[in-house]
C-alpha positions in Angstrom: 37.4 -24.6 7.7 41.3 -26.0 6.9 42.1 -22.7 8.4 40.5 -23.2 11.3 41.6 -26.6 12.1 45.2 -25.8 11.8 44.6 -22.9 14.0 43.5 -25.3 16.9 46.1 -27.9 16.0 48.9 -25.6 16.4 47.4 -23.9 20.1 49.9 -26.0 22.3 47.6 -25.3 24.9 44.1 -26.2 24.0 42.2 -29.4 25.2 42.2 -32.8 23.7 38.8 -32.9 22.4 36.5 -35.5 23.4 35.5 -38.2 21.1 32.7 -37.4 18.8 29.8 -39.7 20.0 30.8 -38.3 23.7 30.2 -34.4 22.2 27.2 -35.8 20.7 25.4 -37.4 23.4 26.6 -33.7 25.6 24.8 -32.3 23.6 22.0 -34.2 23.2 21.3 -33.9 27.0 22.0 -29.8 26.9 19.8 -29.7 24.4 16.9 -32.0 26.6 17.5 -29.7 29.4 17.0 -26.5 27.8 14.3 -27.1 25.6 11.2 -26.4 28.2 7.9 -28.8 26.9 5.8 -27.2 24.8 2.3 -26.6 26.3 1.0 -24.8 23.1 -2.1 -27.4 22.3 -3.4 -27.5 25.9 -3.3 -23.7 26.6 -4.7 -23.2 23.1 -7.6 -25.7 24.1 -8.1 -24.4 27.6 -7.9 -20.8 26.6 -10.5 -22.0 24.0 -12.9 -23.4 26.6 -12.6 -21.0 28.8 -13.3 -18.3 26.6 -16.6 -19.9 24.9 -17.9 -21.1 28.3 -18.0 -17.6 30.1 -18.8 -15.7 26.1 -21.8 -18.0 26.2 -23.1 -17.0 29.6 -22.0 -13.4 28.9 -24.3 -13.5 25.8 -26.9 -15.3 27.9 -27.0 -12.6 30.5 -27.5 -9.6 27.9 -30.8 -11.3 27.3 -32.0 -12.5 30.9 -31.0 -8.9 32.4 -33.2 -7.0 30.3 -36.3 -9.7 29.9 -36.4 -9.3 33.8 -36.4 -5.7 33.6 -39.6 -6.2 31.3 -41.5 -7.9 33.7 -41.0 -4.9 36.1 -41.0 -1.6 34.3 -42.9 -0.6 31.1 -40.4 2.5 30.6 -37.6 1.9 27.4 -35.2 4.4 29.4 -34.8 2.0 32.4 -34.9 -1.1 30.4 -32.4 0.1 28.1 -30.7 1.1 30.8 -30.1 -2.3 32.3 -28.4 -3.3 28.6 -26.2 -0.3 29.3 -25.1 -1.5 32.1 -23.7 -4.7 30.3 -21.2 -2.5 28.5 -20.7 0.8 29.9 -17.3 -0.5 32.0 -15.5 -0.7 28.6 -15.8 2.9 28.4 -15.2 3.8 32.1 -12.5 1.1 33.0 -11.0 -0.6 30.2 -8.1 1.5 30.6 -7.7 1.4 34.2 -7.9 -2.7 34.3 -5.4 -2.5 31.5 -2.6 -1.6 34.3 -3.9 -4.1 36.4 -3.6 -6.9 33.7 -0.4 -5.5 33.9 0.5 -5.7 37.5 -0.7 -8.7 38.7 -1.4 -12.6 37.9 -3.8 -12.9 34.4 -4.7 -16.3 36.1 -5.8 -15.0 39.5 -7.5 -11.9 37.8 -9.7 -14.3 35.0 -10.7 -15.7 38.7 -11.9 -12.8 40.6 -13.7 -11.9 37.6 -15.6 -15.1 37.3 -15.7 -15.3 41.4 -17.4 -11.9 40.7 -19.9 -12.9 38.3 -21.2 -16.2 40.5 -21.9 -14.0 43.4 -23.6 -11.7 41.5 -25.5 -14.8 39.9 -26.2 -16.3 42.6 -27.2 -12.9 44.2 -29.6 -12.3 41.6 -31.1 -16.4 41.5 -32.2 -15.5 45.6 -33.4 -12.2 44.8 -35.8 -14.5 41.5 -36.8 -17.3 44.1 -37.8 -14.1 46.4 -39.7 -12.5 43.3 -37.7 -9.4 44.8 -36.0 -8.4 41.9 -35.1 -4.8 41.1 -34.6 -2.2 38.4 -31.6 -0.6 40.6 -30.4 -4.5 41.5 -30.8 -5.1 37.8 -29.0 -2.3 37.4 -25.8 -2.9 39.5 -25.6 -6.6 38.5 -25.2 -5.2 35.0 -22.3 -2.6 36.0 -20.5 -5.5 38.1 -20.9 -8.0 35.5 -19.4 -5.4 32.8 -16.2 -4.6 35.1 -16.1 -8.2 35.2 -16.1 -8.9 31.5 -13.6 -6.5 30.5 -11.5 -8.0 33.2 -11.6 -11.6 31.8 -11.3 -10.3 28.1 -8.1 -7.9 28.9 -6.3 -10.6 30.5 -7.1 -14.2 28.4 -6.0 -12.0 25.4 -2.7 -11.1 27.3 -2.4 -14.4 28.2 -1.6 -16.3 24.2 1.8 -14.8 23.9 3.3 -16.2 26.9 1.2 -19.4 27.1 2.0 -20.4 23.5 4.8 -20.2 21.1 4.9 -18.3 18.1 4.2 -20.6 15.8 0.8 -21.3 17.5 -0.1 -17.7 18.0 -2.5 -17.5 14.5 -4.1 -20.3 15.6 -5.1 -20.1 19.2 -6.1 -16.4 18.3 -8.3 -17.8 15.8 -9.8 -20.4 17.9 -10.5 -17.9 20.8 -11.5 -14.5 18.5 -14.0 -17.2 17.3 -15.3 -18.6 20.3 -15.5 -15.0 21.6 -17.8 -14.1 18.7 -20.1 -16.8 18.0 -20.9 -17.3 21.8 -20.9 -13.7 23.0 -22.7 -12.4 20.1 -25.1 -15.1 18.7 -24.7 -18.7 20.4 -25.3 -16.9 23.4 -28.6 -14.6 23.0 -29.8 -17.3 21.2 -29.2 -19.9 24.4 -30.3 -17.4 26.4 -33.9 -16.5 24.8 -34.7 -20.5 25.2 -33.2 -20.5 28.9 -35.4 -17.6 29.8 -38.4 -19.2 28.1 -38.0 -21.8 30.9 -37.9 -19.0 33.5 -35.8 -16.4 34.5 -34.1 -18.7 37.2 -33.3 -21.6 35.4 -31.5 -18.8 33.1 -29.4 -17.8 36.2 -28.8 -21.4 37.2 -27.1 -22.7 34.1 -25.1 -18.7 33.9 -23.8 -19.8 36.8 -22.5 -23.5 36.1 -21.3 -22.0 32.8 -18.7 -19.5 34.4 -17.9 -21.9 37.0 -16.8 -24.3 34.9 -15.1 -21.8 33.1 -13.6 -21.2 36.3 -12.1 -24.9 36.8 -10.8 -25.1 33.8 -8.6 -22.6 34.1 -6.4 -25.0 36.2 -5.1 -27.3 33.5 -3.2 -24.1 32.5 0.7 -24.4 32.5 3.4 -21.6 32.2 3.8 -18.1 33.0 0.8 -15.7 34.2 2.4 -12.4 35.3 3.8 -10.0 33.4 7.2 -10.2 32.3 9.3 -7.3 34.9 12.4 -7.1 36.4 10.1 -7.4 39.7 10.4 -3.5 40.3 7.2 -1.7 41.4 6.4 0.0 38.5 7.0 3.7 38.7 4.1 6.2 38.2 0.9 6.5 39.0 -2.0 4.5 37.2 -3.3 7.8 35.4 0.5 7.8 33.9 0.6 3.9 33.1 -2.4 4.5 31.3 -0.9 7.3 29.4 2.4 5.0 28.8 -0.2 2.7 26.9 -1.7 4.6 25.2 1.4 7.1 23.9 2.6 3.6 23.0 0.0 2.7 20.6 -0.2 6.2 19.0 3.5 6.2 18.6 3.5 2.7 16.6 2.6 3.9 13.3 1.2 0.3 12.2 -0.3 0.0 15.9 -2.1 3.7 15.5 -3.3 2.7 11.7 -4.8 -0.2 13.3 -7.1 1.7 15.7 -8.3 4.3 13.7 -9.6 1.8 10.9 -10.7 -0.4 14.1 -12.8 2.5 15.4 -14.0 3.3 11.6 -15.0 -0.5 11.4 -16.6 -0.9 14.5 -18.8 2.0 14.1 -20.3 0.1 11.1 -20.7 -3.0 12.9 -22.6 -0.7 15.7 -24.7 1.3 12.9 -26.1 -2.1 11.0 -26.8 -3.8 14.3 -28.7 -1.2 15.3 -30.5 -0.2 12.2 -30.8 -3.6 10.7 -34.3 -4.6 13.3 -36.1 -1.6 11.5 -34.7 -2.5 7.6 -35.8 -5.9 8.1 -39.4 -5.6 9.7 -40.0 -2.6 7.5 -38.3 -2.6 4.1 -37.2 -5.9 4.1 -40.6 -7.1 5.6 -38.9 -10.4 6.9 -40.9 -12.5 9.6 -39.0 -13.6 12.9 -37.5 -16.9 11.1 -35.8 -15.0 8.3 -34.6 -12.1 10.5 -33.1 -15.0 12.6 -31.4 -16.7 9.4 -30.2 -13.2 8.3 -28.2 -13.1 12.2 -27.3 -16.4 11.3 -25.5 -15.1 7.8 -23.3 -13.0 10.1 -22.2 -15.3 12.9 -21.5 -18.2 10.2 -19.4 -15.8 8.7 -17.1 -15.1 11.9 -17.3 -18.7 12.3 -15.9 -19.9 8.5 -13.3 -16.6 9.2 -11.9 -18.2 12.5 -11.4 -21.6 10.6 -9.8 -20.8 7.3 -7.6 -17.7 8.8 -4.7 -19.7 7.9 -5.3 -20.2 4.8 -6.3 -17.1 3.6 -3.6 -16.2 4.9 -1.1 -18.5 3.2 -3.1 -18.0 -0.4 -3.8 -14.2 -0.1 -0.8 -12.4 2.7 -1.7 -11.2 6.0 -2.3 -7.3 4.5 -4.6 -8.6 1.9 -6.5 -11.4 4.1 -7.1 -7.8 6.7 -7.7 -5.8 3.3 -11.0 -8.2 3.1 -12.5 -7.0 6.1 -12.6 -3.7 5.2 -14.2 -5.2 1.7 -16.4 -7.4 3.5 -17.7 -4.7 6.0 -18.2 -2.3 3.1 -20.5 -5.0 1.7 -22.4 -5.6 4.6 -23.7 -2.0 5.5 -23.5 -1.5 1.7 -25.9 -4.2 0.9 -29.7 -2.7 2.4 -28.8 0.2 0.4 -28.8 -1.5 -3.1 -31.4 -4.3 -2.6 -34.5 -5.8 0.2 -33.6 -9.4 -1.0 -32.5 -11.4 2.0 -30.0 -13.4 0.1 -28.2 -10.2 -1.0 -28.5 -8.5 2.9 -27.4 -12.4 4.5 -24.3 -12.5 2.1 -23.2 -8.8 3.4 -23.6 -10.1 6.9 -22.1 -12.9 5.9 -18.6 -11.3 4.1 -18.9 -8.7 6.8 -18.6 -11.4 9.6 -15.9 -13.3 7.6 -14.0 -10.1 7.7 -14.5 -8.9 11.0 -12.3 -12.5 12.6 -8.9 -11.9 9.6 -8.6 -8.8 10.8 -9.1 -9.5 14.4 -7.1 -12.7 14.6 -4.2 -10.9 12.2 -4.4 -7.3 14.7 -4.2 -9.5 18.0 -1.1 -11.7 16.3 0.5 -8.4 15.3 0.1 -6.7 18.6 1.4 -9.9 20.3 5.0 -9.6 18.6 4.8 -5.6 18.4 3.9 -5.1 22.1 6.0 -5.8 25.4 4.2 -8.2 27.4 4.6 -5.6 30.7 2.6 -3.5 28.0 0.0 -5.7 26.3 -3.1 -5.3 29.3 -2.9 -1.7 28.3 -2.6 -2.1 24.9 -5.6 -4.8 24.7 -7.4 -1.7 26.6 -7.3 0.7 24.9 -7.3 -1.5 21.4 -10.8 -2.6 22.8 -11.6 0.5 24.0 -11.3 2.1 20.6 -13.7 -0.9 19.3 -16.3 -1.1 22.1 -16.6 2.3 22.5 -17.0 3.1 18.4 -20.3 1.0 18.0 -22.3 2.7 20.5 -21.5 6.0 18.8 -21.5 4.4 15.3 -25.6 3.2 16.7 -26.8 6.7 17.5 -24.8 7.8 14.3 -27.0 6.0 12.5 -30.4 6.9 14.3 -29.5 10.3 13.6 -28.9 10.0 9.8 -31.9 7.7 9.5 -33.9 10.4 11.4 -32.9 12.7 8.8 -31.8 11.6 5.5 -33.7 8.0 5.5 -31.9 4.8 6.1 -30.6 4.0 2.5 -28.7 7.6 2.9 -27.8 6.5 6.8 -26.1 2.9 5.4 -24.6 4.5 2.7 -22.7 6.8 4.4 -21.3 3.5 6.5 -20.3 2.6 3.9 -18.4 5.3 1.9 -16.6 5.7 5.6 -15.3 2.2 5.1 -13.9 2.9 1.8 -11.6 6.2 3.1 -9.6 4.2 4.5 -8.8 1.8 2.2 -6.1 4.5 0.8 -4.3 5.2 4.7 -4.7 1.2 5.2 -2.6 0.5 1.7 0.0 2.9 2.7 1.0 2.0 6.2 -0.1 -1.6 6.5 2.7 -2.3 3.3 4.7 -6.6 3.3 8.0 -4.9 4.5 5.8 -3.6 7.8 4.2 -6.6 8.5 6.7 -9.0 7.7 8.5 -6.4 10.0 6.0 -7.4 13.4 5.6 -10.6 12.8 9.0 -11.4 12.7 9.3 -13.2 9.1 12.1 -12.3 6.3 15.5 -13.0 6.2 18.0 -11.5 9.0 17.6 -11.8 12.8 14.4 -11.0 14.8 14.3 -7.4 15.7 11.8 -4.5 16.2 10.5 -3.0 13.4 11.9 0.4 13.2 9.5 1.3 10.1 6.7 1.2 12.0 7.8 3.3 14.9 8.3 6.5 15.8 10.7 7.6 18.0 9.2 4.8 20.9 11.1 1.5 21.8 9.5 -1.6 19.9 9.1 -4.9 21.7 11.6 -6.9 22.5 12.3 -10.0 20.3 11.0 -13.7 21.6 12.8 -14.8 24.2 14.5 -11.5 25.5 13.3 -9.2 28.3 10.7 -6.4 27.9 12.3 -2.8 28.4 13.7 -2.7 31.8 11.9 0.7 31.9 8.4 -0.5 31.7 
């Protein structure tokens, strides 16, 4: 320091430094002007509220539409077709929706998705009041609602990095994932069953109210809603941009492993959900109340995972927190093989539900660090395609295996598949790879060379995304 002071004093052209107090005041004013207000808590609350309301409404429609179909036809294929229309868009348009999300205002896309939902629900309500509902009308409604769900979930997931500061993203991801899982898969169907008992018109009316409130609370969001870009129109066709997003995912070693592992884990979930009603009624001899308790254990595990993920990460580290999902999912599908006890199978379901949320929250946090903002839509769409696409595949495969070899053997195959991915997981998801991916550890916040294979990595926080994207 003495050498630096001497150099400054010997420079005859250097202006006289202002007083210390004046410089401190100037720095304080500059800092106050440069630091924008942090709206992370507010935006997190809004996103969680929007996710809870709209996913609750989505869960209700997944019950209401098939039940409406049962009043029109006795054909199992036609009734199953209604449920299929609600999930089929994930396989058909998810990647194309990802391109839209990377191009346009993401809050506007959420409004458009909710607007389409409200129009469909209103149309069905009018048809129900006139007793003019038909199976083709339910198919059309299911497809529109399914596409709207793809748009909404993909857009909402990509908003988190631009609206929530890095320090708060893990918590935001935890609560958004918890609200999504609990409301869409558990609370929604339960509430839907209660509302349908009062009449399809009542159920549709309250569903529309949920979408409306969700649309209005988006007005409370503060921040940037458009993808980060240089303002130029993206080059290439839609298919080329889809290929660019899938190629980015595949060439990132860590993201590729996560996607492949997620495919196996989601297939296990699809298998468990598809075969558990038969297991509960034949092998376990459960009544309706006990079966409800079994499904509640799955949801309870998810909620516990959402509440404790930060503590679990702090205690075990992100690697072992995600590893817990491999063990939890294996326990979930292995429990019916080992026992017909309600408490054993429910315990496995609890571990599976908790592990699923631990994986989801950490995977989202990692991807939000690794993936450039201008590619988040395509990445999230591709990642969800792996998970949502694997669930019906798992459901179909477990049915074939159970038919040929028995229920216990079918579940044992899926438990073994989960254990097989343990070794590649541990070899790829290393502490060093995770530290680089999440920007932790010493040194500047640079993109992870250890997990990248020839692809420009995501820009650090505060640095614009690469111009070529």
